N, C-alpha and C positions, 0 to 999 in steps of 0.2 A: 408294822401293824400299829394301829392306834386303838386304844381302849379308852373308856370314859370313867373318870372318877365320879363319885356321887355328886360332886359339885358341878359336873358337866364339863370340867376342864379336860381337854384331850391330853393323853400321855403317849409319847412316842416310845415304842419298844424297839431299841436299836438293833440293827443286824450285826452279826458276828461280834458281839460285845467283848467276849473274852479274847478273841483274836486281835481285835483293835488295840486293846490295852497292852497286849503282849508286843505288838508291833511298834507301839509308841514308847515302850520302856520308860515309864514316867518317873521323873525325879520329883520328890515332894515339894521342893522349892523352885521348880522350873516354870518356864513360861510356855503356854500351849495355845495354839491357834486352831479353832474349828471354823473352817470357812463356809460350812453349810450347817449351821448349828440347829436350824429348824426348831422343833419343840424341846430340844435339850436332852434327848435320850443318851447320846454318847457323852455330852457335856457333863451330865450328872455322874457318870462313871469316872470320868477324868477328875472331876472336882473331889470325888471321894478319896482320891489318892494324893491330892495336893494339900499342902499346909497353908497357914495364913501368910507364909512368906512366898508362896507361889503366885501365879497370875494366869488368868484365863481370858482369852479374847474370842468372842463369837461373832460371826458375820452371817447374815442371811438376807436374801432379796425379798422374802415373803414377810410383809409387815405383820400379817395376822399371826403367823407362826412365831414371829419374834416377840410379839406381845405376850403370848402364852409362855414362851421361854423365860422372859424376864420375871414373871411371877414364880415360875418353877425354881429358878436359881437364886431368888432374892434372899434366901436364908443362908447362903454359903458363907463360910468364914474366910474363904479365899477371895481375893479381889477379882471381880468379874466385870468385864466391859463388853457390851453388846452393841452391834452396829447394823443399821439397815443399809446394806450395800451389797455389791457383788464381790465374791471372794477374790476375783482377779485384781481388785483395787486394794489389796491388803497392805501394800507398801505405805501409802499415805496414812492409812489407819494406824499402822505400827508407829510411823513417825510422829503422828499426832499424840501418841501415848508415850513418847520418849523411849520407844523400844527399837533397838537395832536388829536383834536376832532373837529367835525363839528356839526352844528345845525340841518342839514337836509340832507337826502340822497334820490335820485330818481333813479330808473331803469325803463326804457321803453324797455322791451325785444322784441325780434323778428325782423322782417324785416322792413326796411323803404321802402317808395315808390321809392326812388332813386335806391335801390338795386333790388326791384321787377321788375321795369320797364326797367332795364338795358338790352341792346342788346348784352352784352359781358359776363355777369357773371353767367348766368345759373340758377338763382333762380326761375324763372317762367316757368311752363310747357307750357305756351302759346307763348313763345318767343324762337325761335331756336338760340342756341349759344353753345359755348364749355361747357362741364360739369365741371364747376368750383365750384361755391357755397361757396367760401371763403369770410368771412368778412374781413380778413386781407390778402391782396395780397402778403405780404412777407412770408406767411406761405407756406410750401411745399406741404402738403397734399391737394389734390383736390377731387371733387366728382368722377371724372373718375378713380382715383386710387382705390377708394373703390369699385366701380361697377365692375371694371375689375380684381381686385386682391383678393378680399375677397372670402373665401370658401362659397359655396352656403348656407350652414347651418348658418354660421355667418351672411351672408347678410339677410337671412330670419328673424333671431332673431332681427337684427337691425330694420328692417322694422316693425316688430310686436311690439317691445318694444318702439321705438321712434315715430312710426307713428300710433300705435294702429290699424293696418290694418289686418283684418282677413285673407285676401288672401296672406299673406306674403310669404308662401312657394311656391305657384304657380308663384308669381311674381319673386321671386329669381331664380327659375329654368328657367323662360323665359329670364331673364337678362343673365344668364349663357349661354344659347343657342345662344344669339345674340352677344356675345363678339367678338371683342372689341366694346364697346359703347363709342363714342367720342362726341356726340352732344345731346342736350336736346331732340330733336325729335327721336333720337335712343332710348332713355329711354322711351319716351311716347309710341313708337311703341311696345316696350317690354311689357309694362303694358297693352296696348290695346289688345294684342294677347291672354291674359289669363284672362281677366276680362269682365263681362257683361256690356253692354252699360248703363244700368240704374245707375245713380249716379256715373258714371265713373270719373267725375271731382273731386269728393270727394276722390276717390282712388288716382288720380294723386296728389292731394294736400297732402294727408297723406304720400305717398311715398317720395315726394320731401321734406316734413318736416323732415322725418326720416333721410334722407341723409344729409340734411343741418345741423341738430343737431349733427350728427356724425362728419362731416367735421370740425365743429367749436368747438366741445367739449362743447356745450352750457350748458348741465345739470351739467357737472362737475364744470364749472366755477360758475354757480349759487349756487351749493352746497357749494363751497369754500367760496363764498361771504357771504352766509347766516350763515355760522359757524364762521365768523370773524368780521362782521360789528359792533356788539354791543359795543365793547370797544372803538370804534372810534366815537360813537354817544354820544353827551353830554346828561346828565340827563335832561329830558324835551325835548330833540331833537326828531324829527319825521322822519320816513322813509316811502316812498311810492313806491310800485312796481307794474308795469303794466305788466301782462302776456297775452299771446295770444293763449295758448293751455293748456289743462288740466294737462299735466305733470308738467309744470312750476307752474301753479296755486296751485296744490297740495303741491309742495315743499315749496312754500311761506307760505301757510296756516299752514302746519305742523310745520314749523320752528317758526312762530310767536306764535303758540299755546304752543310749548315747552318752549319758552322763557317767555311767559306769566305765565305758570304754575310754572316756577322757580322764579317768582316774579320780573323779569327784564323788561318786556314789558307790556304795556296796549294796547290791540288791539282796534283800532279806527273803524274798519269796520267788524261788526259781519258777514256780508255777503259781497262778493266782489261788488264794485260799477261798474255798467255797463253804457254804453252810452245811452242817451235818443234816442227816435225814430228819432227826428230831426237831431241829430248828426250823427246817423247811415245813414240817407239819404244823408247827405252832405259829409260824410267822411267814405268811405267803410271800411277803416282799423279799424275803431272803433267798428265794429260789433262783433268782438270776444274778445275785450279788457276787462280785469277784473283788477280792481284796489283794492289792499289791502294796508292798512296803519296801523302803530303802533307807539307808543310813548315810549321812554325809561323812566322807572320810578325808576330804581335802578342800 
């Protein structure tokens, strides 16, 4: 959830805040990496537990969110380093700061409210805007490029694979018939024309998720991170990852299981941690959040 200060600066209310801190088991003089720092909601909680001898590194692809985060964290007594990049590029970032290993890692995957509520970026099917959906505005590929240029079979496969949407073929054909699609409501209309009204909001959400994942290469970046994070986590260090859909959650689950079977990780969450009913009422973004955590043991 995002709320506004009187100054107009957005504030990120982090999901599962107590649970994340517990999973990271923070040492006051430790080094912590937040690969999706966003507006700094979790970062603020972590920094509250770090001393001036600690160190915090934050990464985010969203330049707008990062600019707000820099202001929010500017008063910290703990050294803070923020980078406009993708979290799967964390190795050269650590190397550039002379850091070999960290004591904890955090990923909070998916959309922030700043992105979802934007009137320009096209993430929400409820807000008309250009079909953009880029986390990183410096990236060239936009949602409109995919929708207007992909062959219909490739478009259908993408919607089915990344959105787990049963009507992917009909939706892809409807998109093809309406080309060019330039706005969010163009896409909404293409979906509306070929789907029944019952639970249509879920269909909208699944299709938008699929396109967003493709635009931003989200699963590829997560796979890259999961295959490389271990060597940069200290023995005894802990990692926490929050996912918001089943594709990401399965990837995290299977990666942790494999590393545990190899004797490198101890899984701290036999089942994913989910938000309490109270948190779900207060923060709608927490409803689909699943937190998995593990500790390096070898």
